[in-house]
MIDO-61046 format. One record per residue (C-alpha): y, z, x; residue in three letters; residue number from 1. Coordinates in nm, 3 decimals, padded with zeros to 5 digits. Last residue first. Example, Ala and Ser with C-alpha at 12.3 -4.5 7.8 and 13.67 -1.06 7.14 Angstrom:
# MIDO-61046
<pt yy="-00.106" zz="00.714" xx="01.367" residuo="SER" num="2"/>
<pt yy="-00.450" zz="00.780" xx="01.230" residuo="ALA" num="1"/>
# end
This chain:
# MIDO-61046
<pt yy="-05.294" zz="26.558" xx="04.995" residuo="GLU" num="146"/>
<pt yy="-04.864" zz="26.610" xx="04.946" residuo="ALA" num="145"/>
<pt yy="-04.875" zz="26.624" xx="04.593" residuo="PRO" num="144"/>
<pt yy="-05.160" zz="26.877" xx="04.633" residuo="TRP" num="143"/>
<pt yy="-04.950" zz="27.144" xx="04.760" residuo="ILE" num="142"/>
<pt yy="-04.653" zz="27.242" xx="04.529" residuo="ALA" num="141"/>
<pt yy="-04.359" zz="27.448" xx="04.494" residuo="ILE" num="140"/>
<pt yy="-04.241" zz="27.523" xx="04.175" residuo="HIS" num="139"/>
<pt yy="-04.115" zz="27.869" xx="04.215" residuo="ASP" num="138"/>
<pt yy="-03.871" zz="27.696" xx="04.454" residuo="GLU" num="137"/>
<pt yy="-03.758" zz="27.419" xx="04.182" residuo="LEU" num="136"/>
<pt yy="-03.583" zz="27.774" xx="03.984" residuo="ASN" num="135"/>
<pt yy="-03.213" zz="27.728" xx="04.114" residuo="ASP" num="134"/>
<pt yy="-03.298" zz="27.286" xx="03.897" residuo="PRO" num="133"/>
<pt yy="-03.326" zz="27.490" xx="03.554" residuo="HIS" num="132"/>
<pt yy="-03.689" zz="27.398" xx="03.435" residuo="VAL" num="131"/>
<pt yy="-03.783" zz="27.232" xx="03.106" residuo="GLN" num="130"/>
<pt yy="-03.586" zz="26.899" xx="03.146" residuo="THR" num="129"/>
<pt yy="-03.761" zz="26.861" xx="03.484" residuo="GLU" num="128"/>
<pt yy="-04.071" zz="26.771" xx="03.344" residuo="SER" num="127"/>
<pt yy="-04.320" zz="27.014" xx="03.383" residuo="VAL" num="126"/>
<pt yy="-04.640" zz="26.869" xx="03.593" residuo="ILE" num="125"/>
<pt yy="-05.051" zz="26.868" xx="03.645" residuo="LYS" num="124"/>
<pt yy="-05.182" zz="26.702" xx="03.325" residuo="GLY" num="123"/>
<pt yy="-05.220" zz="26.426" xx="03.491" residuo="ARG" num="122"/>
<pt yy="-04.981" zz="26.373" xx="03.816" residuo="VAL" num="121"/>
<pt yy="-05.207" zz="26.153" xx="03.980" residuo="SER" num="120"/>
<pt yy="-05.528" zz="26.163" xx="04.230" residuo="HIS" num="119"/>
<pt yy="-05.733" zz="26.378" xx="03.980" residuo="GLY" num="118"/>
<pt yy="-06.085" zz="26.240" xx="04.023" residuo="GLY" num="117"/>
<pt yy="-06.038" zz="26.152" xx="03.707" residuo="LYS" num="116"/>
<pt yy="-05.688" zz="25.975" xx="03.717" residuo="HIS" num="115"/>
<pt yy="-05.777" zz="25.785" xx="03.947" residuo="MET" num="114"/>
<pt yy="-06.068" zz="25.669" xx="03.827" residuo="ALA" num="113"/>
<pt yy="-05.921" zz="25.565" xx="03.563" residuo="SER" num="112"/>
<pt yy="-05.630" zz="25.368" xx="03.662" residuo="GLN" num="111"/>
<pt yy="-05.857" zz="25.035" xx="03.668" residuo="SER" num="110"/>
<pt yy="-05.955" zz="24.723" xx="03.834" residuo="GLY" num="109"/>
<pt yy="-06.155" zz="24.941" xx="04.103" residuo="THR" num="108"/>
<pt yy="-05.973" zz="24.846" xx="04.499" residuo="LEU" num="107"/>
<pt yy="-05.681" zz="24.684" xx="04.326" residuo="LEU" num="106"/>
<pt yy="-05.664" zz="25.036" xx="04.126" residuo="PRO" num="105"/>
<pt yy="-05.700" zz="25.264" xx="04.436" residuo="HIS" num="104"/>
<pt yy="-06.009" zz="25.495" xx="04.376" residuo="TRP" num="103"/>
<pt yy="-06.133" zz="25.389" xx="04.732" residuo="GLU" num="102"/>
<pt yy="-05.787" zz="25.538" xx="04.941" residuo="PRO" num="101"/>
<pt yy="-05.634" zz="25.239" xx="05.048" residuo="LEU" num="100"/>
<pt yy="-05.675" zz="25.100" xx="05.414" residuo="SER" num="99"/>
<pt yy="-05.425" zz="25.264" xx="05.677" residuo="LYS" num="98"/>
<pt yy="-05.209" zz="25.065" xx="05.913" residuo="ASP" num="97"/>
<pt yy="-04.953" zz="25.327" xx="05.942" residuo="GLU" num="96"/>
<pt yy="-04.717" zz="25.105" xx="05.643" residuo="ILE" num="95"/>
<pt yy="-05.009" zz="25.035" xx="05.453" residuo="LEU" num="94"/>
<pt yy="-05.067" zz="25.417" xx="05.368" residuo="LEU" num="93"/>
<pt yy="-04.761" zz="25.432" xx="05.320" residuo="LYS" num="92"/>
<pt yy="-04.674" zz="25.154" xx="05.082" residuo="TYR" num="91"/>
<pt yy="-05.000" zz="25.214" xx="04.952" residuo="ALA" num="90"/>
<pt yy="-04.945" zz="25.634" xx="04.878" residuo="CYS" num="89"/>
<pt yy="-05.227" zz="25.881" xx="04.939" residuo="SER" num="88"/>
<pt yy="-04.990" zz="26.068" xx="05.200" residuo="ALA" num="87"/>
<pt yy="-04.710" zz="26.095" xx="04.925" residuo="PRO" num="86"/>
<pt yy="-04.357" zz="25.919" xx="04.955" residuo="LEU" num="85"/>
<pt yy="-04.119" zz="26.152" xx="05.157" residuo="TRP" num="84"/>
<pt yy="-04.165" zz="25.990" xx="05.483" residuo="HIS" num="83"/>
<pt yy="-04.127" zz="25.589" xx="05.312" residuo="PHE" num="82"/>
<pt yy="-03.717" zz="25.674" xx="05.341" residuo="GLN" num="81"/>
<pt yy="-03.741" zz="25.504" xx="05.676" residuo="GLU" num="80"/>
<pt yy="-03.880" zz="25.259" xx="05.552" residuo="ILE" num="79"/>
<pt yy="-03.544" zz="25.169" xx="05.317" residuo="ASP" num="78"/>
<pt yy="-03.446" zz="24.808" xx="05.277" residuo="ASP" num="77"/>
<pt yy="-03.882" zz="24.796" xx="05.327" residuo="LEU" num="76"/>
<pt yy="-03.840" zz="24.896" xx="04.964" residuo="SER" num="75"/>
<pt yy="-03.907" zz="25.197" xx="04.754" residuo="VAL" num="74"/>
<pt yy="-03.551" zz="25.286" xx="04.508" residuo="LYS" num="73"/>
<pt yy="-03.530" zz="25.614" xx="04.514" residuo="VAL" num="72"/>
<pt yy="-03.420" zz="25.754" xx="04.219" residuo="CYS" num="71"/>
<pt yy="-03.100" zz="25.984" xx="04.278" residuo="GLU" num="70"/>
<pt yy="-02.941" zz="25.831" xx="04.003" residuo="PRO" num="69"/>
<pt yy="-03.174" zz="25.859" xx="03.816" residuo="VAL" num="68"/>
<pt yy="-03.018" zz="25.644" xx="03.471" residuo="ILE" num="67"/>
<pt yy="-02.894" zz="25.339" xx="03.708" residuo="LYS" num="66"/>
<pt yy="-03.195" zz="25.312" xx="04.006" residuo="LEU" num="65"/>
<pt yy="-03.432" zz="25.357" xx="03.627" residuo="ARG" num="64"/>
<pt yy="-03.312" zz="25.040" xx="03.446" residuo="LYS" num="63"/>
<pt yy="-03.628" zz="24.835" xx="03.538" residuo="GLU" num="62"/>
<pt yy="-03.879" zz="25.180" xx="03.511" residuo="TYR" num="61"/>
<pt yy="-03.716" zz="25.304" xx="03.232" residuo="LYS" num="60"/>
<pt yy="-04.049" zz="25.513" xx="03.066" residuo="LYS" num="59"/>
<pt yy="-04.156" zz="25.587" xx="03.414" residuo="CYS" num="58"/>
<pt yy="-04.543" zz="25.610" xx="03.454" residuo="ARG" num="57"/>
<pt yy="-04.735" zz="25.836" xx="03.520" residuo="CYS" num="56"/>
<pt yy="-04.954" zz="25.716" xx="03.189" residuo="THR" num="55"/>
<pt yy="-04.972" zz="26.032" xx="03.029" residuo="LYS" num="54"/>
<pt yy="-04.644" zz="26.227" xx="03.158" residuo="THR" num="53"/>
<pt yy="-04.485" zz="25.966" xx="03.142" residuo="HIS" num="52"/>
<pt yy="-04.204" zz="25.986" xx="03.410" residuo="LEU" num="51"/>
<pt yy="-03.819" zz="25.946" xx="03.276" residuo="LEU" num="50"/>
<pt yy="-03.757" zz="26.326" xx="03.275" residuo="HIS" num="49"/>
<pt yy="-03.831" zz="26.339" xx="03.610" residuo="CYS" num="48"/>
<pt yy="-04.124" zz="26.497" xx="03.718" residuo="ALA" num="47"/>
<pt yy="-04.165" zz="26.941" xx="03.845" residuo="VAL" num="46"/>
<pt yy="-04.440" zz="27.045" xx="03.985" residuo="ASN" num="45"/>
<pt yy="-04.313" zz="27.040" xx="04.298" residuo="THR" num="44"/>
<pt yy="-04.324" zz="26.890" xx="04.677" residuo="PHE" num="43"/>
<pt yy="-04.163" zz="27.018" xx="04.936" residuo="HIS" num="42"/>
<pt yy="-04.019" zz="26.769" xx="05.280" residuo="LEU" num="41"/>
<pt yy="-03.982" zz="27.026" xx="05.562" residuo="ASP" num="40"/>
<pt yy="-03.592" zz="27.016" xx="05.694" residuo="GLU" num="39"/>
<pt yy="-03.681" zz="27.331" xx="05.919" residuo="THR" num="38"/>
<pt yy="-03.392" zz="27.526" xx="05.828" residuo="GLU" num="37"/>
<pt yy="-03.246" zz="27.350" xx="05.512" residuo="ASP" num="36"/>
<pt yy="-03.613" zz="27.314" xx="05.317" residuo="ASP" num="35"/>
<pt yy="-03.642" zz="26.928" xx="05.194" residuo="ILE" num="34"/>
<pt yy="-03.717" zz="27.046" xx="04.790" residuo="ILE" num="33"/>
<pt yy="-03.859" zz="26.811" xx="04.584" residuo="LYS" num="32"/>
<pt yy="-03.898" zz="26.660" xx="04.224" residuo="ASN" num="31"/>
<pt yy="-04.178" zz="26.488" xx="04.119" residuo="LEU" num="30"/>
<pt yy="-04.140" zz="26.098" xx="04.069" residuo="CYS" num="29"/>
<pt yy="-04.277" zz="26.003" xx="04.373" residuo="CYS" num="28"/>
<pt yy="-04.662" zz="26.140" xx="04.301" residuo="LYS" num="27"/>
<pt yy="-04.648" zz="25.964" xx="03.950" residuo="GLY" num="26"/>
<pt yy="-04.998" zz="25.853" xx="04.022" residuo="CYS" num="25"/>
<pt yy="-04.956" zz="25.497" xx="03.868" residuo="GLY" num="24"/>
<pt yy="-05.112" zz="25.279" xx="04.135" residuo="ASP" num="23"/>
<pt yy="-04.844" zz="25.153" xx="04.330" residuo="CYS" num="22"/>
<pt yy="-05.025" zz="24.787" xx="04.548" residuo="LEU" num="21"/>
<pt yy="-04.916" zz="24.588" xx="04.189" residuo="SER" num="20"/>
<pt yy="-04.512" zz="24.599" xx="04.263" residuo="GLU" num="19"/>
<pt yy="-04.544" zz="24.482" xx="04.631" residuo="TRP" num="18"/>
<pt yy="-04.805" zz="24.181" xx="04.501" residuo="GLU" num="17"/>
<pt yy="-04.582" zz="24.119" xx="04.170" residuo="SER" num="16"/>
<pt yy="-04.336" zz="24.127" xx="04.399" residuo="GLN" num="15"/>
<pt yy="-04.495" zz="23.867" xx="04.621" residuo="SER" num="14"/>
<pt yy="-04.587" zz="24.002" xx="05.019" residuo="MET" num="13"/>
<pt yy="-04.465" zz="23.903" xx="05.308" residuo="GLN" num="12"/>
<pt yy="-04.290" zz="24.154" xx="05.408" residuo="ALA" num="11"/>
<pt yy="-04.542" zz="24.362" xx="05.305" residuo="LEU" num="10"/>
<pt yy="-04.756" zz="24.234" xx="05.588" residuo="THR" num="9"/>
<pt yy="-05.089" zz="24.027" xx="05.419" residuo="LYS" num="8"/>
<pt yy="-05.377" zz="23.974" xx="05.512" residuo="THR" num="7"/>
<pt yy="-05.552" zz="24.380" xx="05.363" residuo="GLU" num="6"/>
<pt yy="-05.236" zz="24.339" xx="05.115" residuo="TRP" num="5"/>
<pt yy="-05.408" zz="24.034" xx="05.015" residuo="PHE" num="4"/>
<pt yy="-05.740" zz="24.200" xx="04.848" residuo="LYS" num="3"/>
<pt yy="-05.854" zz="23.913" xx="04.699" residuo="ASP" num="2"/>
<pt yy="-06.113" zz="23.982" xx="04.496" residuo="MET" num="1"/>
# end
């Protein structure tokens, strides 16, 4: 198995290598709240309406930035935005010189270990179409940040 993430920097990776770093957990697609006073980031269990609840992947990935203007594209151009990524995110881990989690699909060969281990949003979320934006605070969740 070619562990390119151990020998290349994020900047050296091909587009397909970069994309394969995404474990498909869906946590980055959760609505987040930033506390106005403390600037602390809080994840919710409310997902973007484009997130497929079973696969934990975007239903319109190629068009997502046009459909959802506030969607943030994870790229080296916006590395300062990585703070809002979950702690288990490969992009964030590699920037911090940390290893991929043992359940990461690049290590296991499939996403099933991630889902079975509870590391994705599968079975834990509601769609933003079901929650009024003013009620997001009622949906703050700790698990996505772990």
